[in-house]
Structure formats: structure tokens, C-alpha cells
C-alpha positions as CSV (number, residue, x, y, z in Angstrom):
1,M,-0.1,118.1,56.8
2,M,0.2,118.3,53.3
3,R,-0.9,121.3,51.0
4,I,-0.5,123.1,48.0
5,D,2.5,125.5,48.6
6,H,1.9,127.4,45.1
7,I,0.5,127.0,41.5
8,A,2.8,128.2,38.4
9,L,1.6,129.7,35.7
10,Y,3.9,130.4,32.1
11,V,3.5,133.8,31.0
12,N,4.5,136.2,28.2
13,E,4.3,139.0,29.1
14,L,5.6,139.3,32.6
15,E,5.4,142.4,33.7
16,E,1.8,142.8,32.6
17,V,0.6,139.9,34.2
18,K,2.0,141.0,37.7
19,A,0.9,144.3,37.1
20,F,-2.6,142.6,36.6
21,F,-2.3,140.8,40.0
22,V,-0.8,143.2,41.7
23,R,-3.9,145.8,40.5
24,Y,-7.1,143.9,40.9
25,F,-6.1,141.1,43.4
26,G,-4.2,143.0,46.2
27,A,-0.7,140.7,45.1
28,V,2.8,141.2,46.5
29,S,5.5,140.2,44.6
30,N,9.0,139.2,45.4
31,E,11.9,140.6,43.6
32,M,12.5,139.1,39.9
33,Y,14.6,136.3,39.5
34,H,16.4,135.8,36.7
35,N,18.0,132.3,35.2
36,P,21.0,134.0,32.8
37,R,21.9,130.6,31.6
38,T,18.1,129.5,30.8
39,G,16.5,133.0,30.3
40,L,14.0,131.7,32.8
41,R,12.3,135.0,34.5
42,T,9.9,134.4,37.7
43,Y,8.1,136.2,40.2
44,I,6.6,134.8,42.9
45,L,3.0,136.5,44.0
46,S,1.2,136.7,47.4
47,F,-2.1,136.8,48.0
48,G,-3.5,138.1,51.9
49,D,-4.6,134.4,53.1
50,G,-1.3,132.7,52.2
51,A,-1.7,131.6,48.5
52,R,1.0,132.0,46.0
53,L,1.0,132.3,42.4
54,E,4.9,131.9,40.5
55,I,4.3,133.5,37.1
56,M,7.3,132.8,35.0
57,S,8.2,133.7,31.7
58,R,11.2,132.2,29.4
59,P,12.6,132.5,25.7
60,D,12.3,129.2,24.3
61,M,8.3,128.5,25.1
62,K,5.8,127.4,22.8
63,D,2.5,129.7,23.0
64,E,-0.3,127.0,21.3
65,P,-3.8,127.7,21.1
66,K,-5.7,127.1,24.2
67,D,-9.5,125.8,23.5
68,M,-11.6,126.8,26.9
69,F,-13.1,123.6,27.2
70,R,-9.5,122.0,27.3
71,T,-8.2,119.8,30.0
72,G,-5.8,120.6,32.3
73,Y,-5.3,124.6,34.2
74,I,-9.0,126.1,33.4
75,H,-8.7,129.3,36.2
76,L,-8.1,130.6,39.0
77,S,-10.6,131.8,41.4
78,F,-10.6,134.2,44.1
79,A,-12.9,134.7,47.1
80,V,-13.9,138.5,47.6
81,G,-16.0,138.5,50.3
82,S,-19.3,139.7,49.4
83,Q,-21.8,139.8,46.4
84,S,-21.2,143.9,46.2
85,E,-17.4,143.4,45.8
86,V,-18.0,140.7,43.2
87,D,-19.7,143.5,41.5
88,R,-17.7,146.0,41.5
89,L,-14.4,144.1,41.1
90,T,-16.4,142.8,38.0
91,G,-16.9,145.9,36.5
92,L,-13.8,147.8,36.9
93,L,-12.0,144.6,35.6
94,Y,-14.8,145.4,32.1
95,D,-14.3,148.6,32.7
96,N,-10.3,148.5,32.3
97,G,-10.7,146.3,28.6
98,Y,-11.3,143.0,30.7
99,R,-13.6,140.6,28.8
100,V,-16.1,139.4,31.1
101,V,-17.0,135.5,30.4
102,S,-19.8,134.8,32.5
103,G,-21.9,136.7,35.7
104,P,-21.9,138.0,37.9
105,R,-24.3,135.5,38.9
106,I,-25.9,132.8,41.0
107,T,-24.6,129.4,40.2
108,G,-26.3,126.7,39.9
109,D,-24.7,125.0,43.0
110,G,-25.3,128.1,45.0
111,Y,-22.2,130.4,44.7
112,Y,-22.1,133.9,43.5
113,E,-19.3,134.7,40.8
114,S,-17.9,136.1,37.4
115,C,-15.5,134.8,35.3
116,I,-13.3,137.3,33.4
117,E,-10.8,136.8,30.9
118,G,-7.5,138.0,32.2
119,P,-4.0,139.1,30.7
120,E,-2.7,136.2,27.9
121,G,-6.5,134.6,27.7
122,N,-6.3,133.2,31.6
123,L,-9.5,132.7,33.1
124,I,-10.1,134.5,36.6
125,E,-13.1,133.4,38.6
126,I,-14.4,135.7,41.1
127,T,-16.5,134.8,43.6
128,E,-18.3,135.7,47.2
């Protein structure tokens, strides 16, 4: 059966982004991979259910402004198990300086969720 193996995300501040996912979402990181020829540095972050996120940085990246309503990637979503955990984690992130974009709320299609702006403007959805 085919499945998505991982999602990859280029970031400017590799260590900061790694620390964010480890601290708030329980990610477990491998050792950094570094390609000295290209300057590429990567971590694979693993989450409890087997999902994996690769975060990558390299010196020749271009960081163009990102409109929230653009095509392509828009957010990562984490299910945390309960409405109270959505509330708790959203509050913790807010208290630690992250912008709450929406919620916590019940969406029109019945999900209880919030959305925060994580490091480098990447949107993170937190759902029950």
C-alpha cells in the first residue's frame, strides 16, 4: 500500500524550528545530516504515530514573501486528542509569543481546532 513517507520543509533557522517541534509537539529528532559539498543540513523529526517531517536548510535558499492565501503548502495539522488539549497547547504557544491565527473554535465542518503561526510564519493547525 502506498503512503506518504514524510513532508519536507525548507527553513532558515534549523535549530529553532527543530526545538519548536520537539518542545511543543513531542518530535524526536535524528542526528543532523550535513552535506559539505552543497551546505545542506537536515533533521528528520518523528512523531508518535510514525509521521515524519524533514526540516532542511542550505546557504543558497531564497526566502520570498509568503501570502497566507497562496497555492501550495498552507499548514501542518496535529491531532492532540481532546478539546482541552487544543485549548492548553494553544494557550501555551500564545503565552510563549506565538500568534494565534484562529480559534480555538468549532469549524463549519465540525472540527475543534486552532491555528497558530509557528517559526518563520509556518502555520500549525491544532485539532482534537
